[in-house]
N, C-alpha and C positions, 0 to 999 in steps of 0.2 A: 654474513659479511661483516667485518669489524666496523664499528661506528664511523671511524674516520674515513672509510671508503664508501659508505652508503650513498653519499651525495655526489660521488664522482661519476663522470661519464665512463662508458666501457673503455675508451682509449686511454683515459687517465689511469684507470685500474691496471690496464696492461702495462703502462709505463712503470707504475709502482712495482708490479710483479717482476718486470724485467730487472729492476734494480735488486730485488730480493734474490732472484736467480743468480745474478752476478756475485752477490755476497754469500751464496751458498745456502740461503734460507729456503730450501726447496719445498719443505712441507707447508710453510706459511704461504708461499707463492701459489702452490697447487690449490690450497684451500680457498684463497681469495679468488683465483680464476674459476674454480668450480662454482663458487657462490655467484660470481658475476654472470657466468654462463647459464645458471639456473634462471636468472632474470632476463638474460639475452641469449636464448638458445641459438646455436648455429653461428654465433659471431666469429667470422673466419680468423681474424687476428687473435682473438681470445683462445680459440681452439688450437691455433698454431703454437701460441706461447705455452699452453698447457702441454702440448706434445713435447716441446723442448724440455719442459720441467720433468715430465714423466720419463723421458729418456735419461736425463741426468740422475733421476731416482732409480734407474735401472728397472723401471716398470715398462719393459719393452712392448709387451702385448697391448697395454693400455695406450702407449705412445702410437703404435701402429693403428689402433682403432680410431684414435683422434685424427691422425693423418688421413685415414680413409674417409672420415667425415668431410674433410676439406676437399679431397680429390674427387669425391662423388659429385660435389657441387661445382668445383673448379678444377677440372683435369689439367688445366694449363698453369697451375700455381707452382712456379718454379721452386720457390723456397720450401714448399711442402715436399716436393720430390727430393730436394737436398736433405731435408731433415729425415726423410725416409731412408736416404742413403746412409746418414750417420747412424740411424737406429739399426739398419741391417748390418753395418760394419761392427757395431757394438755386440751384435748377436753372432758375429763371425759368419754371416751369410754373404760371402765375398761377391759372388756373381750377381746377387740381387742388389747389393750395394753399388756395384759398378753400373748396373742398368739404371738405378735411380739417379746416380750422379750424372750419367750421360743424358738422361731425360731432363734433369735440372738445367744443365748448361745449354741444351738445345732450346729450352724455353726462355732462359735468361743467361746469356753469355757473360754477364757481369758477376756471376756468383763465384767469387774467388775460392770459397771453401770447397766447392765441388771440383774445380780444376785442380786444386792442391791435392785433394784426396785421390783423384785419378792419376796425377803425376807421381804420387807416393806409392801407388799400387804396383808391386813387383809383377813383371810379366804382362802388364797392360800394353796392348799393341800400339796405342796412340799416346804412349807416355810422354814422348818428347813434345808432341803438339800440346798436350795438357800442361806440361811444364812451361812451355813458351807462353801460353795464355795466362797461367798463374803469375809468371814473372812480369808480364805486361801489366796486369792489374795491380800487382804490388808496387810497380814503379810509379803509379799514378797517385796524385793526392787523394786521400780518402773521400773528399767531397765529390770528386769527379766519378769515382767508383759508385758512389751513392746516386749521382745523377743518372749514370748509365743504367743502374738497376731499376731506378724509378721509371725510366723510359720503358723498359721491358715489362714493368708491372702496370704500364698505362696510366701512371700517376703523373701526367704530363705537366700540369700546372705547378705541382711541387717541384718537379725536376727543373722547370724553367726558372722558378724563383731561386733555387739553390745554385743553378749554373750562372745566372746573372750576378748573384751575390758574390760568387767566386771570381767572376771576371772583373768586378770592380777593383779588386786588389791585384789581379793578374790579367791585365787587358789583352796580352798577346799570347797567352798560353794556348798552344795549338789544339790540344785535345778539348779544352773548354770551348774554343771557337767551333770546333767540329761538332761537339754535342749540341751547342745552341743552334747550329745550322740544321742538325737532325731534328730538333724540336720544331724549328721553323717549317721543315718539310712536313712534319706530322700535323702542324697547324695549317698547312696549305699556304703558308706565306713564303712562296718559292723564290721570289725575287730577293728577299732578305737572306734566305739560305744560300742562294747562289753568291751573293755579295760576300757573306761571311766566309765561305769556302775559298773564294778567289783571294780574299784578303789573307786568309790563313796560309795559302800556298805562296803568297808573296813573302811572308815571314819565314815559312818552312817549305821551300819548293820540293824537298825530298820526302815530305810527309805523305806516305802512300795511302794511309787510311783516308786522309782528307781528299786526296785526288780521286780515290775510288768513289767517295760520296759525291764529289763534284761531277763525276760522270753521270751518276744516278740523277742528280738534280737537273743537270742540263737535259737529260733524257726526259724527265717529267715536264720540263718547260718546252719540250719539243724542239730544242736547239740541237738537232741530231748531228749535224756536221761538226759542231763544236765538241759534242760529246765523243764523237769518233776520234777527233784529234787528240782529246785528252786520254781516251782509252789506249791509243797507240803510244803516247808518252809513258803511260803506266806500264804497258806490256814491255816496252823497250827497257824499262828499269829492272825487269825480272821476267825474261822471256818464257820461263817454264812455269810461271805461276798460273794455276788453273783458274783461280778467281779472276785474275786480270784477263785471261783469255776469254772467259765467259762474258766479261764486260765488253770486250772488243766485239764478240759475236752479237751481243744485244745491240751495240751501236751500229754494226753493219746491217743488222736486220731493220733497225729503225730508219736507216737511210735508204732502204729499199734494195739493198744488195743481199738478197736472201741466199743466193748460192754461196757467196763468201761466208755468210753467217753459218750456214749448214756445215760448210767445210771446217770452220773454226770450232764449232761444237763437236764435230766428229774427231777433230784432232785432240780436243780435251779428253774425250773418252778413250783415246789410245793409251793414256797413262792414268785414267781415272774411271776404269770400266765399272767400278762398283758405286759410282755416284748417281743415285736415283734421280736427283733433281735435274741433272744435265740432260738425261733422257727426256724428261718432261719439256724442258726448254727446246730441245731438238724437235720434239713432236710438234710443238706449237709452230716452229718455223716451217716444218714440212707441211703441216696443215694449211698454213697461209699460202704456200706455193701450189696447193691443190694435190699434193702427193699424199693422198689420204691413207693408202695401205701402208706406206712407210711410217706415217704418223702413228697409225694404230700399233705397229710393232714397237715403236719408241715408247709409247704410253704403257704398253704391256710390260716392256722391259723395266720401266720405272717401278711399276707395282710389284714385279717379281723381286726386285731388290729391296723394296720396302712395302710389305703386304698391307700395312695400314695407311698407305699414302692416298688419302681420299681424292686429292687433286688429280691423280692419274686416272682414276675411275670417272670422275666428273668430266675430265677432258675427253674421254671416250664417249660419254653420254652427250657431251656438248657438240660432238660432230653432227648430231641430230639424225644421222643415218646409220649409226652403229647399233648392233644388237648384242647384248651380253650373253655369254655362255652360262649354263647352269652353275658351273664351278665359280664363275665370277660373281654371280648373284649370291651364292652362299657365302663367299668370302666377304662381300660388301655387308651382308646382314650381320655376320659375326663381328666384323670390325666396328660397324656402327654401334653395336650394342655393348661393346667392350668398355669397361670403366677406364682402361689405360689409353684409349684413343683420344687424341687431343680434340678440343672443341672445333678447331678449324677443319680437321679431317672429318669429324662427325658431320659438319655442315656439308662438306663436299659429298660424303656418302649419302646423306639424306636426299640431296638433289639428284644424284645419280640413280638412286633407287626409285625415286619418284618418276623419273623419266623411263626407267626400265619397266616399272609396273604399268605406266601409262601405255607403253608400247604393247604390253600384254593385255590391255583393256581391263586391268584391275584398278578401276578408277578411285574407289573409296580408299583402298590401301595406298595408292599413289598419292592421294591428297594428304593422307596422314604424314607421309614422309616430307612432302613439300611444306606442309604446315610446320612440322618440327624443325626442318632446316631453316625456314624463314624466321621462326621464333628465336632460334639460337643466333642467327645472323643479326636480327634486330636488337638483341641484347648486346651484341658486340659493337654495333654501328648505329647509334641513335639518330633518329630523324628529327631535325629541327624545323617543324612546320611553321612556327610563329614568324620567324624572320622572312620566310618565303611569302607568307600571307601579307605581311607588311609591305614587302616589295611590290607584290602584284597590285595591292590596293592603291599604293602610291602612284604606280604607273597609270592605272585606270582613272585616277582622280586628277592627274596633272599633265599627262602627255596626250593631248588631244590635237585635232587638226590645226587649231590656232598655234599651238606650240611648235608644231613641225613647220608651219608656214613662216614662223619667225626665223627658222633656221634653214630656209629653203636653199640658200646659196652657199651652204657650208659643206664641209667634208671633202673627202678625196673623190675625184670624179671617176675613178676606175670602175669599170663594169665587169671586171673579171670574175668576182666570186658568185657562186650559186650556193646559197645556204639551204640546206635541208634540215628542217627543225621538226619537233614533235616529241612524242614519247618513245622510249625504247620499245622495240618489238611492234612498231606501227608500220613497218615497211620501208623505213628510210634506206636500208642497205639495198633493197630491191630497186628503189628509185635511183640510188647512186650507181648501181651496176648498169641500169638502163642508160642513164645519161653519160656515164664514163665510156660507154661503148661507141659514143659519137666521136668522130675524128677531131672535133674542135673542143673537146672537153677532157680535162684531166681529172681522174678520180684521185683522191688523196686518202684521208682518214678522218677520224673524229678529232678535229683540230681544237686545241685548248686555248687558242689565242684570244678569242672574245671573252671567254670566262676569266682568263688571266688578266685581261685589261679591266674587267669589272672588279676583280679582287684588288688590283692596284688602285683603282679609283676609290674603293671602299676604305683602303688603309688598314691599319692593324685592328680596328674595332669591328671585326667581322661579326661578332655575336651580340653586340649590344642592341637595345630595343630600337634605337633610331640610327641606323647605319648611314654612312655618307652616301652610299650608292643605293638606289638610283637617283636620289634627289640632287646629287652633285652635277648631274647632266644639265640641269638648268643654269649652272654657273660657268659652264665651259665656254670659252671664246671660240670664234670661228677658226682662229689659228690652231687652237687646241684640237678641235675636231678634225681639221685637215691633217694635222700631224699624226693623229691616232690612226686615221684611215690609211695614210701612207705607210705608217709603221706596220700595220696589219699586212698590207700587200707585200712589204719587204720581208717581214718575218716568215711569211708562208711561201715565199718564192721557191725555197729549196724542196718543197713537196711536189713541185710541178715538173712536167716533162716538156713544156713548150707550147701547149695548146692555148687557144685564145681565152678559154674559160677554165675555171677549176671549181671543184665541189668542196664545200666544208659541211660535213654531215654530223656535226655535234648536235644531238637532239635537244639538249638542254639550252641551246641558244635561243629557244623561243622565249626564255626569260629576259633576253637582252635585245629584243627587236628594236626598241627605242634607240639603244646605243648603236646598233648596226645601221639603222636608217640615218642617224646623225653623221656617222663617220664615213659611211659608204652608201650614199643615197641612190646610186645607180645599181647596186647589187640586187640580184634576184633572190627571192625567198620563197621556198616551197614548203608548205605545211603538210607533212606526211601524217595522214589521219587514218585511224582504224576504229571500227566499232568498239564502243567503250568496254563491254564485257570481254570481248576477244583480246583487246589490247591489254587491259589491266591484268587479266588472268595469265596471259602469256608472259607478262613481266613478272608476275608472282612466281611463276615456275622457273624463271631464269636466275641463275646465280651470277651476278655481274662481278667483273674483276675489281672495280672500285666505284664509289659513288652510288647513285640511284638508291639512297637509303629509304626513300618513300616506297620502294617496291616490296619491302619485306613484311608488310602488313596489309591485309585486304582493305581495311578502312582507310589507311593512309593512302594507298594507291588510288582508291576511289575518289577521295577528296582532292588528291593531286590532279587526277584527270579532269575533274570538274573545274578546278581552278585554271587549268591550262585552257580548256575550252572557253571559259569566260574571258580570259586574257586575249585569246586569239579573236574572239568576237569583237572585243574592243578595238583591236588593230584593224579588223575589217571595216569597222565603222569610221575610224579616224584616219586610216590610210587606205581608202578604197582602191582596189585594183593592184595594190602593192604586192600582196601575197597570193600565191596560187595554192589552193587547197587541193590535194590529191587523195582521194579516198581509196584505201587499199583494196576494198571489195570491188570498186569500179575497175581497178587495174586488172584484177583477176578475171572479172567478167568480160572485159573488152580491152585487151592489151593494146591493140593498135590505135584505137581511138584515143586512149589516154596518153600513149606515147606521142602522138601527133599534137595533142593538147599541150603537153609539157614542152615539147620542142618549140611550138609556136610562142608560148609564153617567154621562153629563153631567147627567141629570135634566131633559132637554128633551123636549117633545112632538114627535112626528113632523111634519115638513113636507116636502111634495113638492119644494120648491125644493132640498132637499139631494140628491135624486136627479138633479135637472136642474142640477147644479152648473156644468156647462159653459156655461150661459147667464148666469152671474154676471158682471157687467161690472166688478167691482172690479179695481183695479190689482194685478198680481202681479209681484214683483221677483226671482223665482228663475229658474234655468235651465229650469224646467218650465213657464214661463208660458204658452207656446203649447199645450203638451200638455193642460193643465187647462182650456183653452177648447174642448176637443173632447170628445165622448162617450168613455166609457171604452173601452179597446181592449186586446186580448190579444197583439198581434203582438210586443211587446217583452219578453215574459216570459222567454224563454230565449235571448236574443241571444248570450249567452256561448258557447253551443255552437258557433257559427260560428268561435270562436277557441280551441276546446278544446285544440288541439295546442300552444298557446303558454302555457297556464295552469297548467302543472305547479308552478311556484313558489307560486302562489296556493293550489292545492289542498293542497300540503304544509303551508303556513302555517296553513290552516284546521284541519288535522288534528293538528298538532304540539302 
């Protein structure tokens, strides 16, 4: 490496080499990059830059080898697929070039070069759509194209800085507002995202991209009726738009109108029969309604159309009652092992194969797939244990009986909510199904309102060492607490069907029991508890839709369970009698006694329907949906024993 580059960091060397490439000094750029990579082997951006240089030098085989290095490590690297497309094109490999460009834009729709290449390809069937995408990107300020690309590359902080910098000079630019809202959504600052999109639509009411995002954010905030209203406005503006129809179907589903949603999804398929993702969405709606055989057919159609669509296979496995055919098993293994399969699809295949092998009692091999899927997922979705530990310790040190006595007359007096808290896979769906079978109780879903309130109290500094929440609870006035409780009751009203009580079964609300007790002192709280090893390993085997980052590592989930138990022990001491603990194993062993105990705690008369919970036809939206439609069973109580030789890290974490 030349002396002037020796003291530079790899990123600085790459910038220098990019300038050399632009000036046509390809040999020097390649030499500098090779020297840098000798000292920093596998540096992704360095290898990428070298591949670009090699292509421009017409060293196509070397360029392909460099790109293969990247894609083996990062199959979802959109720019590497784009560069692969350029290289194939230079080699006159037209079909391979098209496939690479298609893969690139599927991973990063902000890649103008790939859209342009597809639009310029004679005979390409989606040429007009590609031209439309390319024209759209070329109409944007370059800074916003960069923001969009950075978002897809998951470089969110860089994207946010660039977007805010652009907005300083262009405060009402609609796409910039939309992109900042998208970043807010990814940072889970949903109230900011909602406000930005609402403001954007005030300036540009016909901006359909912003309205579509607005529907999605309202959905995430569980403002389902408002989302439905906006979805209808969107579809009215373009009645044949398949994306807008899907948005309407999702909104209908969220408001509980599953029949209408299914009808909407089916209408989309009338003119989009080759769209694999719609079949998946339809399958989910059918599953929620208990139409399992129809859901299976929809999932199968989805993977027929896209054989490497891991989510379709995982959705079949996640029915818990489905058994794969030998052809399906072979297809999953081939696609999971393929270098061209995306990381997200690989994750889904791993969990599906783990479930299938478990059903075949091949437990060691099943564990290897569960472990691989969890490792890939944990790399995607990092678990921040530090902030949780700080929160739990603060609550144990500061929220005691004396604290709650000082706030005895505060909060909203409503006794409507029954919170079911705990860890995922601890039996909360079973308890919800039992209680919602009572004539005086409405089942709802995992409501995000309490967690959303905690986020709002915390403000924008969600990741700093000393967050505002939960310490801010000490500073809230009686009026604040009453208004928050009343707002919770009002915001959750649309989930109810008119019964006296309703269930909020968000498991992670155990982190917010102090908040719940302050704003809703008369609410009931049930702690759904399960044996530690059973609960933790069941969570480890489950691929959750979002959140639950702690569940993708055996040590993390063990520490999390232990912290949960310690926090619940604290509440038992400081709020005696407030929380009813229901042990899953006790429910399985003696259903009627536990049902009577739960109903007594809730102040409800006994009803036989609670024993016959499996006949309840209500929609169930959690992974346990099919299990709670069956009579109670004991076969799954100690499944972890089949994997005991692999669970040493979990056992140590639970004891440490």
